Structures are given as structure tokens and as C-alpha cells.
mmJSON file of the N, C-alpha and C atoms, coordinates in Angstrom:
{"data_MODEL":{"atom_site":{
"group_PDB":["ATOM","ATOM","ATOM","ATOM","ATOM","ATOM","ATOM","ATOM","ATOM","ATOM","ATOM","ATOM","ATOM","ATOM","ATOM","ATOM","ATOM","ATOM","ATOM","ATOM","ATOM","ATOM","ATOM","ATOM","ATOM","ATOM","ATOM","ATOM","ATOM","ATOM","ATOM","ATOM","ATOM","ATOM","ATOM","ATOM","ATOM","ATOM","ATOM","ATOM","ATOM","ATOM","ATOM","ATOM","ATOM","ATOM","ATOM","ATOM","ATOM","ATOM","ATOM","ATOM","ATOM","ATOM","ATOM","ATOM","ATOM","ATOM","ATOM","ATOM","ATOM","ATOM","ATOM","ATOM","ATOM","ATOM","ATOM","ATOM","ATOM","ATOM","ATOM","ATOM","ATOM","ATOM","ATOM","ATOM","ATOM","ATOM","ATOM","ATOM","ATOM","ATOM","ATOM","ATOM","ATOM","ATOM","ATOM","ATOM","ATOM","ATOM","ATOM","ATOM","ATOM","ATOM","ATOM","ATOM","ATOM","ATOM","ATOM","ATOM","ATOM","ATOM","ATOM","ATOM","ATOM","ATOM","ATOM","ATOM","ATOM","ATOM","ATOM","ATOM","ATOM","ATOM","ATOM","ATOM","ATOM","ATOM","ATOM","ATOM","ATOM","ATOM","ATOM","ATOM","ATOM","ATOM","ATOM","ATOM","ATOM","ATOM","ATOM","ATOM","ATOM","ATOM","ATOM","ATOM","ATOM","ATOM","ATOM","ATOM","ATOM","ATOM","ATOM","ATOM","ATOM","ATOM","ATOM","ATOM","ATOM","ATOM","ATOM","ATOM","ATOM","ATOM","ATOM","ATOM","ATOM","ATOM","ATOM","ATOM","ATOM","ATOM","ATOM","ATOM","ATOM","ATOM","ATOM","ATOM","ATOM","ATOM","ATOM","ATOM","ATOM","ATOM","ATOM","ATOM","ATOM","ATOM","ATOM","ATOM","ATOM","ATOM","ATOM","ATOM","ATOM","ATOM","ATOM","ATOM","ATOM","ATOM","ATOM","ATOM","ATOM","ATOM","ATOM","ATOM","ATOM","ATOM","ATOM","ATOM","ATOM","ATOM","ATOM","ATOM","ATOM","ATOM","ATOM","ATOM","ATOM","ATOM","ATOM","ATOM","ATOM","ATOM","ATOM","ATOM","ATOM","ATOM","ATOM","ATOM","ATOM","ATOM","ATOM","ATOM","ATOM","ATOM","ATOM","ATOM","ATOM","ATOM","ATOM","ATOM","ATOM","ATOM"],
"id":[1,2,3,4,5,6,7,8,9,10,11,12,13,14,15,16,17,18,19,20,21,22,23,24,25,26,27,28,29,30,31,32,33,34,35,36,37,38,39,40,41,42,43,44,45,46,47,48,49,50,51,52,53,54,55,56,57,58,59,60,61,62,63,64,65,66,67,68,69,70,71,72,73,74,75,76,77,78,79,80,81,82,83,84,85,86,87,88,89,90,91,92,93,94,95,96,97,98,99,100,101,102,103,104,105,106,107,108,109,110,111,112,113,114,115,116,117,118,119,120,121,122,123,124,125,126,127,128,129,130,131,132,133,134,135,136,137,138,139,140,141,142,143,144,145,146,147,148,149,150,151,152,153,154,155,156,157,158,159,160,161,162,163,164,165,166,167,168,169,170,171,172,173,174,175,176,177,178,179,180,181,182,183,184,185,186,187,188,189,190,191,192,193,194,195,196,197,198,199,200,201,202,203,204,205,206,207,208,209,210,211,212,213,214,215,216,217,218,219,220,221,222,223,224,225,226,227,228,229,230,231,232,233,234],
"type_symbol":["N","C","C","N","C","C","N","C","C","N","C","C","N","C","C","N","C","C","N","C","C","N","C","C","N","C","C","N","C","C","N","C","C","N","C","C","N","C","C","N","C","C","N","C","C","N","C","C","N","C","C","N","C","C","N","C","C","N","C","C","N","C","C","N","C","C","N","C","C","N","C","C","N","C","C","N","C","C","N","C","C","N","C","C","N","C","C","N","C","C","N","C","C","N","C","C","N","C","C","N","C","C","N","C","C","N","C","C","N","C","C","N","C","C","N","C","C","N","C","C","N","C","C","N","C","C","N","C","C","N","C","C","N","C","C","N","C","C","N","C","C","N","C","C","N","C","C","N","C","C","N","C","C","N","C","C","N","C","C","N","C","C","N","C","C","N","C","C","N","C","C","N","C","C","N","C","C","N","C","C","N","C","C","N","C","C","N","C","C","N","C","C","N","C","C","N","C","C","N","C","C","N","C","C","N","C","C","N","C","C","N","C","C","N","C","C","N","C","C","N","C","C","N","C","C","N","C","C","N","C","C","N","C","C"],
"label_atom_id":["N","CA","C","N","CA","C","N","CA","C","N","CA","C","N","CA","C","N","CA","C","N","CA","C","N","CA","C","N","CA","C","N","CA","C","N","CA","C","N","CA","C","N","CA","C","N","CA","C","N","CA","C","N","CA","C","N","CA","C","N","CA","C","N","CA","C","N","CA","C","N","CA","C","N","CA","C","N","CA","C","N","CA","C","N","CA","C","N","CA","C","N","CA","C","N","CA","C","N","CA","C","N","CA","C","N","CA","C","N","CA","C","N","CA","C","N","CA","C","N","CA","C","N","CA","C","N","CA","C","N","CA","C","N","CA","C","N","CA","C","N","CA","C","N","CA","C","N","CA","C","N","CA","C","N","CA","C","N","CA","C","N","CA","C","N","CA","C","N","CA","C","N","CA","C","N","CA","C","N","CA","C","N","CA","C","N","CA","C","N","CA","C","N","CA","C","N","CA","C","N","CA","C","N","CA","C","N","CA","C","N","CA","C","N","CA","C","N","CA","C","N","CA","C","N","CA","C","N","CA","C","N","CA","C","N","CA","C","N","CA","C","N","CA","C","N","CA","C","N","CA","C","N","CA","C","N","CA","C","N","CA","C","N","CA","C","N","CA","C","N","CA","C"],
"label_alt_id":[null,null,null,null,null,null,null,null,null,null,null,null,null,null,null,null,null,null,null,null,null,null,null,null,null,null,null,null,null,null,null,null,null,null,null,null,null,null,null,null,null,null,null,null,null,null,null,null,null,null,null,null,null,null,null,null,null,null,null,null,null,null,null,null,null,null,null,null,null,null,null,null,null,null,null,null,null,null,null,null,null,null,null,null,null,null,null,null,null,null,null,null,null,null,null,null,null,null,null,null,null,null,null,null,null,null,null,null,null,null,null,null,null,null,null,null,null,null,null,null,null,null,null,null,null,null,null,null,null,null,null,null,null,null,null,null,null,null,null,null,null,null,null,null,null,null,null,null,null,null,null,null,null,null,null,null,null,null,null,null,null,null,null,null,null,null,null,null,null,null,null,null,null,null,null,null,null,null,null,null,null,null,null,null,null,null,null,null,null,null,null,null,null,null,null,null,null,null,null,null,null,null,null,null,null,null,null,null,null,null,null,null,null,null,null,null,null,null,null,null,null,null,null,null,null,null,null,null,null,null,null,null,null,null],
"label_comp_id":["UNK","UNK","UNK","UNK","UNK","UNK","UNK","UNK","UNK","UNK","UNK","UNK","UNK","UNK","UNK","UNK","UNK","UNK","UNK","UNK","UNK","UNK","UNK","UNK","UNK","UNK","UNK","UNK","UNK","UNK","UNK","UNK","UNK","UNK","UNK","UNK","UNK","UNK","UNK","UNK","UNK","UNK","UNK","UNK","UNK","UNK","UNK","UNK","UNK","UNK","UNK","UNK","UNK","UNK","UNK","UNK","UNK","UNK","UNK","UNK","UNK","UNK","UNK","UNK","UNK","UNK","UNK","UNK","UNK","UNK","UNK","UNK","UNK","UNK","UNK","UNK","UNK","UNK","UNK","UNK","UNK","UNK","UNK","UNK","UNK","UNK","UNK","UNK","UNK","UNK","UNK","UNK","UNK","UNK","UNK","UNK","UNK","UNK","UNK","UNK","UNK","UNK","UNK","UNK","UNK","UNK","UNK","UNK","UNK","UNK","UNK","UNK","UNK","UNK","UNK","UNK","UNK","UNK","UNK","UNK","UNK","UNK","UNK","UNK","UNK","UNK","UNK","UNK","UNK","UNK","UNK","UNK","UNK","UNK","UNK","UNK","UNK","UNK","UNK","UNK","UNK","UNK","UNK","UNK","UNK","UNK","UNK","UNK","UNK","UNK","UNK","UNK","UNK","UNK","UNK","UNK","UNK","UNK","UNK","UNK","UNK","UNK","UNK","UNK","UNK","UNK","UNK","UNK","UNK","UNK","UNK","UNK","UNK","UNK","UNK","UNK","UNK","UNK","UNK","UNK","UNK","UNK","UNK","UNK","UNK","UNK","UNK","UNK","UNK","UNK","UNK","UNK","UNK","UNK","UNK","UNK","UNK","UNK","UNK","UNK","UNK","UNK","UNK","UNK","UNK","UNK","UNK","UNK","UNK","UNK","UNK","UNK","UNK","UNK","UNK","UNK","UNK","UNK","UNK","UNK","UNK","UNK","UNK","UNK","UNK","UNK","UNK","UNK","UNK","UNK","UNK","UNK","UNK","UNK"],
"label_asym_id":["A","A","A","A","A","A","A","A","A","A","A","A","A","A","A","A","A","A","A","A","A","A","A","A","A","A","A","A","A","A","A","A","A","A","A","A","A","A","A","A","A","A","A","A","A","A","A","A","A","A","A","A","A","A","A","A","A","A","A","A","A","A","A","A","A","A","A","A","A","A","A","A","A","A","A","A","A","A","A","A","A","A","A","A","A","A","A","A","A","A","A","A","A","A","A","A","A","A","A","A","A","A","A","A","A","A","A","A","A","A","A","A","A","A","A","A","A","A","A","A","A","A","A","A","A","A","A","A","A","A","A","A","A","A","A","A","A","A","A","A","A","A","A","A","A","A","A","A","A","A","A","A","A","A","A","A","A","A","A","A","A","A","A","A","A","A","A","A","A","A","A","A","A","A","A","A","A","A","A","A","A","A","A","A","A","A","A","A","A","A","A","A","A","A","A","A","A","A","A","A","A","A","A","A","A","A","A","A","A","A","A","A","A","A","A","A","A","A","A","A","A","A","A","A","A","A","A","A","A","A","A","A","A","A"],
"label_entity_id":["1","1","1","1","1","1","1","1","1","1","1","1","1","1","1","1","1","1","1","1","1","1","1","1","1","1","1","1","1","1","1","1","1","1","1","1","1","1","1","1","1","1","1","1","1","1","1","1","1","1","1","1","1","1","1","1","1","1","1","1","1","1","1","1","1","1","1","1","1","1","1","1","1","1","1","1","1","1","1","1","1","1","1","1","1","1","1","1","1","1","1","1","1","1","1","1","1","1","1","1","1","1","1","1","1","1","1","1","1","1","1","1","1","1","1","1","1","1","1","1","1","1","1","1","1","1","1","1","1","1","1","1","1","1","1","1","1","1","1","1","1","1","1","1","1","1","1","1","1","1","1","1","1","1","1","1","1","1","1","1","1","1","1","1","1","1","1","1","1","1","1","1","1","1","1","1","1","1","1","1","1","1","1","1","1","1","1","1","1","1","1","1","1","1","1","1","1","1","1","1","1","1","1","1","1","1","1","1","1","1","1","1","1","1","1","1","1","1","1","1","1","1","1","1","1","1","1","1","1","1","1","1","1","1"],
"label_seq_id":[1,1,1,2,2,2,3,3,3,4,4,4,5,5,5,6,6,6,7,7,7,8,8,8,9,9,9,10,10,10,11,11,11,12,12,12,13,13,13,14,14,14,15,15,15,16,16,16,17,17,17,18,18,18,19,19,19,20,20,20,21,21,21,22,22,22,23,23,23,24,24,24,25,25,25,26,26,26,27,27,27,28,28,28,29,29,29,30,30,30,31,31,31,32,32,32,33,33,33,34,34,34,35,35,35,36,36,36,37,37,37,38,38,38,39,39,39,40,40,40,41,41,41,42,42,42,43,43,43,44,44,44,45,45,45,46,46,46,47,47,47,48,48,48,49,49,49,50,50,50,51,51,51,52,52,52,53,53,53,54,54,54,55,55,55,56,56,56,57,57,57,58,58,58,59,59,59,60,60,60,61,61,61,62,62,62,63,63,63,64,64,64,65,65,65,66,66,66,67,67,67,68,68,68,69,69,69,70,70,70,71,71,71,72,72,72,73,73,73,74,74,74,75,75,75,76,76,76,77,77,77,78,78,78],
"pdbx_PDB_ins_code":[null,null,null,null,null,null,null,null,null,null,null,null,null,null,null,null,null,null,null,null,null,null,null,null,null,null,null,null,null,null,null,null,null,null,null,null,null,null,null,null,null,null,null,null,null,null,null,null,null,null,null,null,null,null,null,null,null,null,null,null,null,null,null,null,null,null,null,null,null,null,null,null,null,null,null,null,null,null,null,null,null,null,null,null,null,null,null,null,null,null,null,null,null,null,null,null,null,null,null,null,null,null,null,null,null,null,null,null,null,null,null,null,null,null,null,null,null,null,null,null,null,null,null,null,null,null,null,null,null,null,null,null,null,null,null,null,null,null,null,null,null,null,null,null,null,null,null,null,null,null,null,null,null,null,null,null,null,null,null,null,null,null,null,null,null,null,null,null,null,null,null,null,null,null,null,null,null,null,null,null,null,null,null,null,null,null,null,null,null,null,null,null,null,null,null,null,null,null,null,null,null,null,null,null,null,null,null,null,null,null,null,null,null,null,null,null,null,null,null,null,null,null,null,null,null,null,null,null,null,null,null,null,null,null],
"Cartn_x":[31.733,31.592,31.292,31.581,31.485,29.792,29.542,28.017,27.046,27.523,26.686,26.592,27.734,27.52,26.693,26.772,26.25,24.763,24.452,22.92,22.489,23.323,22.89,22.961,23.927,23.344,22.008,21.839,20.567,19.358,19.559,18.575,18.134,19.769,19.462,18.816,19.611,18.408,16.665,16.292,15.003,14.637,14.911,14.503,14.289,15.494,15.188,14.389,13.976,13.209,11.898,11.654,9.894,9.853,10.827,10.615,10.308,11.027,10.526,9.321,8.914,7.653,6.822,6.834,5.403,5.507,6.777,6.815,6.295,6.016,5.406,3.953,3.27,1.888,1.435,2.727,2.224,2.237,1.168,0.828,1.132,2.308,2.854,2.18,2.293,1.122,1.911,3.229,4.186,5.62,6.537,7.639,7.985,9.559,10.314,9.027,8.28,6.587,7.843,7.446,8.292,7.229,6.954,6.155,7.282,6.739,7.204,8.103,8.14,8.312,9.569,9.988,10.584,10.199,11.051,11.002,11.184,9.371,9.686,10.499,10.977,11.222,9.927,9.512,8.118,7.101,6.061,4.63,3.523,3.643,2.877,1.658,0.765,-0.38,0.364,-0.041,-0.172,-1.665,-2.417,-4.004,-4.182,-4.209,-5.256,-4.411,-3.026,-2.191,-1.024,-1.27,-0.389,0.591,2.153,3.452,4.292,5.21,6.178,7.441,8.252,9.705,10.558,11.661,12.595,13.814,14.071,15.652,16.767,17.437,19.057,19.495,20.634,21.386,23.064,23.328,24.326,25.437,26.447,27.262,27.575,27.152,27.171,26.027,25.956,24.914,23.826,22.709,21.679,21.159,21.808,21.964,22.756,23.438,24.206,22.693,22.174,21.209,19.92,19.52,18.71,19.227,19.948,21.231,20.853,20.802,21.243,19.892,18.634,17.303,17.68,17.522,17.338,16.426,15.96,15.036,13.796,15.087,14.011,12.967,14.115,13.293,12.106,12.203,11.315,10.171,10.214,8.932,8.519,9.25,8.245,7.331,8.237,7.252,6.13,6.682,5.421,4.209],
"Cartn_y":[25.781,27.052,27.907,27.337,27.922,27.2,26.394,25.972,26.883,27.46,28.513,29.785,30.405,31.332,31.308,29.836,29.836,30.077,29.399,29.603,31.177,31.782,33.036,33.94,33.676,34.329,33.856,32.777,32.314,32.932,32.798,33.324,34.96,35.569,37.016,37.171,36.32,36.675,36.316,35.476,35.3,36.212,37.009,38.073,39.456,39.789,40.729,40.508,39.012,38.64,39.339,38.327,38.896,40.252,40.772,42.872,43.353,42.847,43.077,42.996,41.648,40.829,41.891,42.047,43.247,44.456,44.542,46.388,46.449,45.615,45.124,44.91,44.79,44.33,42.638,42.0,40.534,40.498,39.482,38.724,37.262,37.411,36.528,35.446,33.858,33.182,32.104,31.671,30.741,30.895,30.672,30.576,29.236,29.177,27.532,26.762,26.221,25.113,24.122,23.223,21.778,20.452,20.173,18.674,17.624,16.054,15.465,15.748,16.406,16.887,17.78,18.239,19.257,20.439,21.715,22.76,24.278,24.705,25.963,27.23,28.215,29.168,30.199,30.849,31.632,31.263,31.174,31.079,32.282,32.998,34.255,34.662,35.199,35.92,37.182,37.325,38.238,38.537,39.626,39.71,38.495,37.511,36.78,35.091,35.677,34.346,34.109,32.672,31.987,31.909,32.366,32.52,31.824,30.647,30.068,30.625,31.143,31.556,30.897,30.639,30.036,31.223,31.46,32.121,31.648,32.607,32.24,33.498,33.707,34.398,33.781,34.882,35.146,36.556,36.427,37.779,37.886,36.742,37.197,37.776,37.281,37.529,36.938,37.444,36.97,35.242,35.302,33.885,32.798,33.58,32.284,31.625,32.344,31.687,31.509,32.044,30.965,29.764,29.306,28.405,27.328,27.78,26.839,26.324,26.72,25.709,24.552,23.955,22.016,22.529,21.193,20.994,20.173,19.672,18.352,19.512,20.215,21.284,22.014,22.644,23.223,22.195,21.294,20.389,19.725,20.004,19.348,20.7,21.867,22.992,23.214,22.814,22.765,22.098],
"Cartn_z":[-24.924,-25.1,-25.953,-27.397,-29.053,-28.843,-28.508,-28.404,-28.191,-26.541,-26.155,-26.585,-27.225,-28.161,-29.361,-29.823,-31.221,-30.937,-29.834,-29.273,-28.922,-28.33,-28.088,-29.158,-29.656,-31.285,-32.224,-32.069,-32.069,-31.697,-30.588,-29.75,-29.754,-30.505,-30.38,-31.902,-32.671,-34.056,-34.255,-33.491,-33.396,-32.573,-31.684,-30.851,-31.988,-32.461,-33.38,-34.592,-35.369,-36.006,-35.479,-34.117,-34.134,-33.579,-33.593,-33.271,-34.657,-35.524,-36.786,-37.513,-37.279,-37.656,-36.974,-35.341,-34.82,-35.305,-35.484,-35.631,-37.221,-38.121,-39.391,-39.279,-38.11,-37.82,-38.385,-37.788,-38.015,-35.984,-36.605,-35.086,-34.589,-33.597,-33.264,-32.482,-33.337,-32.907,-31.705,-32.364,-31.589,-31.81,-30.764,-31.092,-30.729,-31.177,-31.482,-31.042,-32.029,-32.218,-32.587,-31.925,-32.345,-32.416,-33.408,-33.95,-34.261,-34.813,-35.118,-36.576,-37.169,-38.299,-38.188,-36.926,-36.507,-35.838,-36.174,-35.158,-36.262,-35.928,-36.298,-35.79,-36.3,-35.301,-34.856,-35.813,-35.577,-36.307,-36.078,-36.475,-36.095,-37.292,-37.27,-38.322,-38.276,-39.088,-39.166,-40.578,-41.511,-42.341,-41.96,-42.546,-42.99,-41.549,-42.404,-42.625,-43.326,-43.971,-42.48,-42.386,-41.575,-42.117,-41.164,-42.205,-41.401,-41.858,-41.071,-41.15,-40.486,-40.594,-39.808,-40.771,-40.293,-40.186,-38.481,-38.826,-38.53,-39.704,-39.624,-39.679,-38.144,-37.922,-38.744,-39.757,-40.643,-40.65,-40.492,-40.504,-42.018,-42.928,-43.936,-45.051,-46.702,-46.954,-46.719,-47.285,-47.455,-48.17,-48.702,-50.323,-49.198,-48.018,-47.451,-46.795,-45.783,-44.939,-45.656,-46.884,-47.599,-48.393,-48.52,-48.827,-47.857,-46.445,-45.177,-44.915,-45.9,-45.394,-46.174,-45.592,-46.789,-47.405,-48.906,-48.854,-48.456,-47.443,-46.159,-45.813,-45.273,-43.84,-44.589,-46.051,-46.759,-47.304,-47.416,-47.456,-46.373,-45.103,-44.421,-43.564,-44.032,-43.389,-44.638,-45.785,-46.72,-46.452],
"occupancy":[1.0,1.0,1.0,1.0,1.0,1.0,1.0,1.0,1.0,1.0,1.0,1.0,1.0,1.0,1.0,1.0,1.0,1.0,1.0,1.0,1.0,1.0,1.0,1.0,1.0,1.0,1.0,1.0,1.0,1.0,1.0,1.0,1.0,1.0,1.0,1.0,1.0,1.0,1.0,1.0,1.0,1.0,1.0,1.0,1.0,1.0,1.0,1.0,1.0,1.0,1.0,1.0,1.0,1.0,1.0,1.0,1.0,1.0,1.0,1.0,1.0,1.0,1.0,1.0,1.0,1.0,1.0,1.0,1.0,1.0,1.0,1.0,1.0,1.0,1.0,1.0,1.0,1.0,1.0,1.0,1.0,1.0,1.0,1.0,1.0,1.0,1.0,1.0,1.0,1.0,1.0,1.0,1.0,1.0,1.0,1.0,1.0,1.0,1.0,1.0,1.0,1.0,1.0,1.0,1.0,1.0,1.0,1.0,1.0,1.0,1.0,1.0,1.0,1.0,1.0,1.0,1.0,1.0,1.0,1.0,1.0,1.0,1.0,1.0,1.0,1.0,1.0,1.0,1.0,1.0,1.0,1.0,1.0,1.0,1.0,1.0,1.0,1.0,1.0,1.0,1.0,1.0,1.0,1.0,1.0,1.0,1.0,1.0,1.0,1.0,1.0,1.0,1.0,1.0,1.0,1.0,1.0,1.0,1.0,1.0,1.0,1.0,1.0,1.0,1.0,1.0,1.0,1.0,1.0,1.0,1.0,1.0,1.0,1.0,1.0,1.0,1.0,1.0,1.0,1.0,1.0,1.0,1.0,1.0,1.0,1.0,1.0,1.0,1.0,1.0,1.0,1.0,1.0,1.0,1.0,1.0,1.0,1.0,1.0,1.0,1.0,1.0,1.0,1.0,1.0,1.0,1.0,1.0,1.0,1.0,1.0,1.0,1.0,1.0,1.0,1.0,1.0,1.0,1.0,1.0,1.0,1.0,1.0,1.0,1.0,1.0,1.0,1.0,1.0,1.0,1.0,1.0,1.0,1.0],
"B_iso_or_equiv":[0.0,0.0,0.0,0.0,0.0,0.0,0.0,0.0,0.0,0.0,0.0,0.0,0.0,0.0,0.0,0.0,0.0,0.0,0.0,0.0,0.0,0.0,0.0,0.0,0.0,0.0,0.0,0.0,0.0,0.0,0.0,0.0,0.0,0.0,0.0,0.0,0.0,0.0,0.0,0.0,0.0,0.0,0.0,0.0,0.0,0.0,0.0,0.0,0.0,0.0,0.0,0.0,0.0,0.0,0.0,0.0,0.0,0.0,0.0,0.0,0.0,0.0,0.0,0.0,0.0,0.0,0.0,0.0,0.0,0.0,0.0,0.0,0.0,0.0,0.0,0.0,0.0,0.0,0.0,0.0,0.0,0.0,0.0,0.0,0.0,0.0,0.0,0.0,0.0,0.0,0.0,0.0,0.0,0.0,0.0,0.0,0.0,0.0,0.0,0.0,0.0,0.0,0.0,0.0,0.0,0.0,0.0,0.0,0.0,0.0,0.0,0.0,0.0,0.0,0.0,0.0,0.0,0.0,0.0,0.0,0.0,0.0,0.0,0.0,0.0,0.0,0.0,0.0,0.0,0.0,0.0,0.0,0.0,0.0,0.0,0.0,0.0,0.0,0.0,0.0,0.0,0.0,0.0,0.0,0.0,0.0,0.0,0.0,0.0,0.0,0.0,0.0,0.0,0.0,0.0,0.0,0.0,0.0,0.0,0.0,0.0,0.0,0.0,0.0,0.0,0.0,0.0,0.0,0.0,0.0,0.0,0.0,0.0,0.0,0.0,0.0,0.0,0.0,0.0,0.0,0.0,0.0,0.0,0.0,0.0,0.0,0.0,0.0,0.0,0.0,0.0,0.0,0.0,0.0,0.0,0.0,0.0,0.0,0.0,0.0,0.0,0.0,0.0,0.0,0.0,0.0,0.0,0.0,0.0,0.0,0.0,0.0,0.0,0.0,0.0,0.0,0.0,0.0,0.0,0.0,0.0,0.0,0.0,0.0,0.0,0.0,0.0,0.0,0.0,0.0,0.0,0.0,0.0,0.0],
"pdbx_formal_charge":[null,null,null,null,null,null,null,null,null,null,null,null,null,null,null,null,null,null,null,null,null,null,null,null,null,null,null,null,null,null,null,null,null,null,null,null,null,null,null,null,null,null,null,null,null,null,null,null,null,null,null,null,null,null,null,null,null,null,null,null,null,null,null,null,null,null,null,null,null,null,null,null,null,null,null,null,null,null,null,null,null,null,null,null,null,null,null,null,null,null,null,null,null,null,null,null,null,null,null,null,null,null,null,null,null,null,null,null,null,null,null,null,null,null,null,null,null,null,null,null,null,null,null,null,null,null,null,null,null,null,null,null,null,null,null,null,null,null,null,null,null,null,null,null,null,null,null,null,null,null,null,null,null,null,null,null,null,null,null,null,null,null,null,null,null,null,null,null,null,null,null,null,null,null,null,null,null,null,null,null,null,null,null,null,null,null,null,null,null,null,null,null,null,null,null,null,null,null,null,null,null,null,null,null,null,null,null,null,null,null,null,null,null,null,null,null,null,null,null,null,null,null,null,null,null,null,null,null,null,null,null,null,null,null],
"auth_seq_id":[1,1,1,2,2,2,3,3,3,4,4,4,5,5,5,6,6,6,7,7,7,8,8,8,9,9,9,10,10,10,11,11,11,12,12,12,13,13,13,14,14,14,15,15,15,16,16,16,17,17,17,18,18,18,19,19,19,20,20,20,21,21,21,22,22,22,23,23,23,24,24,24,25,25,25,26,26,26,27,27,27,28,28,28,29,29,29,30,30,30,31,31,31,32,32,32,33,33,33,34,34,34,35,35,35,36,36,36,37,37,37,38,38,38,39,39,39,40,40,40,41,41,41,42,42,42,43,43,43,44,44,44,45,45,45,46,46,46,47,47,47,48,48,48,49,49,49,50,50,50,51,51,51,52,52,52,53,53,53,54,54,54,55,55,55,56,56,56,57,57,57,58,58,58,59,59,59,60,60,60,61,61,61,62,62,62,63,63,63,64,64,64,65,65,65,66,66,66,67,67,67,68,68,68,69,69,69,70,70,70,71,71,71,72,72,72,73,73,73,74,74,74,75,75,75,76,76,76,77,77,77,78,78,78],
"auth_comp_id":["UNK","UNK","UNK","UNK","UNK","UNK","UNK","UNK","UNK","UNK","UNK","UNK","UNK","UNK","UNK","UNK","UNK","UNK","UNK","UNK","UNK","UNK","UNK","UNK","UNK","UNK","UNK","UNK","UNK","UNK","UNK","UNK","UNK","UNK","UNK","UNK","UNK","UNK","UNK","UNK","UNK","UNK","UNK","UNK","UNK","UNK","UNK","UNK","UNK","UNK","UNK","UNK","UNK","UNK","UNK","UNK","UNK","UNK","UNK","UNK","UNK","UNK","UNK","UNK","UNK","UNK","UNK","UNK","UNK","UNK","UNK","UNK","UNK","UNK","UNK","UNK","UNK","UNK","UNK","UNK","UNK","UNK","UNK","UNK","UNK","UNK","UNK","UNK","UNK","UNK","UNK","UNK","UNK","UNK","UNK","UNK","UNK","UNK","UNK","UNK","UNK","UNK","UNK","UNK","UNK","UNK","UNK","UNK","UNK","UNK","UNK","UNK","UNK","UNK","UNK","UNK","UNK","UNK","UNK","UNK","UNK","UNK","UNK","UNK","UNK","UNK","UNK","UNK","UNK","UNK","UNK","UNK","UNK","UNK","UNK","UNK","UNK","UNK","UNK","UNK","UNK","UNK","UNK","UNK","UNK","UNK","UNK","UNK","UNK","UNK","UNK","UNK","UNK","UNK","UNK","UNK","UNK","UNK","UNK","UNK","UNK","UNK","UNK","UNK","UNK","UNK","UNK","UNK","UNK","UNK","UNK","UNK","UNK","UNK","UNK","UNK","UNK","UNK","UNK","UNK","UNK","UNK","UNK","UNK","UNK","UNK","UNK","UNK","UNK","UNK","UNK","UNK","UNK","UNK","UNK","UNK","UNK","UNK","UNK","UNK","UNK","UNK","UNK","UNK","UNK","UNK","UNK","UNK","UNK","UNK","UNK","UNK","UNK","UNK","UNK","UNK","UNK","UNK","UNK","UNK","UNK","UNK","UNK","UNK","UNK","UNK","UNK","UNK","UNK","UNK","UNK","UNK","UNK","UNK"],
"auth_asym_id":["A","A","A","A","A","A","A","A","A","A","A","A","A","A","A","A","A","A","A","A","A","A","A","A","A","A","A","A","A","A","A","A","A","A","A","A","A","A","A","A","A","A","A","A","A","A","A","A","A","A","A","A","A","A","A","A","A","A","A","A","A","A","A","A","A","A","A","A","A","A","A","A","A","A","A","A","A","A","A","A","A","A","A","A","A","A","A","A","A","A","A","A","A","A","A","A","A","A","A","A","A","A","A","A","A","A","A","A","A","A","A","A","A","A","A","A","A","A","A","A","A","A","A","A","A","A","A","A","A","A","A","A","A","A","A","A","A","A","A","A","A","A","A","A","A","A","A","A","A","A","A","A","A","A","A","A","A","A","A","A","A","A","A","A","A","A","A","A","A","A","A","A","A","A","A","A","A","A","A","A","A","A","A","A","A","A","A","A","A","A","A","A","A","A","A","A","A","A","A","A","A","A","A","A","A","A","A","A","A","A","A","A","A","A","A","A","A","A","A","A","A","A","A","A","A","A","A","A","A","A","A","A","A","A"],
"auth_atom_id":["N","CA","C","N","CA","C","N","CA","C","N","CA","C","N","CA","C","N","CA","C","N","CA","C","N","CA","C","N","CA","C","N","CA","C","N","CA","C","N","CA","C","N","CA","C","N","CA","C","N","CA","C","N","CA","C","N","CA","C","N","CA","C","N","CA","C","N","CA","C","N","CA","C","N","CA","C","N","CA","C","N","CA","C","N","CA","C","N","CA","C","N","CA","C","N","CA","C","N","CA","C","N","CA","C","N","CA","C","N","CA","C","N","CA","C","N","CA","C","N","CA","C","N","CA","C","N","CA","C","N","CA","C","N","CA","C","N","CA","C","N","CA","C","N","CA","C","N","CA","C","N","CA","C","N","CA","C","N","CA","C","N","CA","C","N","CA","C","N","CA","C","N","CA","C","N","CA","C","N","CA","C","N","CA","C","N","CA","C","N","CA","C","N","CA","C","N","CA","C","N","CA","C","N","CA","C","N","CA","C","N","CA","C","N","CA","C","N","CA","C","N","CA","C","N","CA","C","N","CA","C","N","CA","C","N","CA","C","N","CA","C","N","CA","C","N","CA","C","N","CA","C","N","CA","C","N","CA","C","N","CA","C","N","CA","C","N","CA","C","N","CA","C"],
"pdbx_PDB_model_num":[1,1,1,1,1,1,1,1,1,1,1,1,1,1,1,1,1,1,1,1,1,1,1,1,1,1,1,1,1,1,1,1,1,1,1,1,1,1,1,1,1,1,1,1,1,1,1,1,1,1,1,1,1,1,1,1,1,1,1,1,1,1,1,1,1,1,1,1,1,1,1,1,1,1,1,1,1,1,1,1,1,1,1,1,1,1,1,1,1,1,1,1,1,1,1,1,1,1,1,1,1,1,1,1,1,1,1,1,1,1,1,1,1,1,1,1,1,1,1,1,1,1,1,1,1,1,1,1,1,1,1,1,1,1,1,1,1,1,1,1,1,1,1,1,1,1,1,1,1,1,1,1,1,1,1,1,1,1,1,1,1,1,1,1,1,1,1,1,1,1,1,1,1,1,1,1,1,1,1,1,1,1,1,1,1,1,1,1,1,1,1,1,1,1,1,1,1,1,1,1,1,1,1,1,1,1,1,1,1,1,1,1,1,1,1,1,1,1,1,1,1,1,1,1,1,1,1,1,1,1,1,1,1,1]
}}}
């Protein structure tokens, strides 16, 4: 039951992120992109720049979300 609720919260966070990005003129290219290196929540384009977005839905502060993205994940995205 808890895992289902966490997944629903994560899905809602991704939906809100997509809405925010589109409202700010980002073009959504792909969501939940899977590769051998892992998964990226949203790939978007902003004025010709490809943007990789990792969505972290948290009830706490922004630092908590930023710190939850591991160095390994950051390297894989790079």
C-alpha cells in the first residue's frame, strides 16, 4: 500500500513538473525515458537546448530534493 501511494505521489509530481515546463514554453520531448544507464523523468527542449529533468517530489525543502540525486546519477545523465 505504501509503495502504491509513493508511486502516485511521484506521478503527480511529474505531472506538475510537465505542466510547469509547458507553461514556461519548454517543449516536452519524452517522459520516463529508459536507457541502459537508467531512467530520466523528463527530456525537454528550451530554445534549442536539450534539458534533462529529474523530478523529486518532496514535502520538505528544495535542498532535500537536490541532495537526493546521487553523484552517480548526475554522472550518468552527463
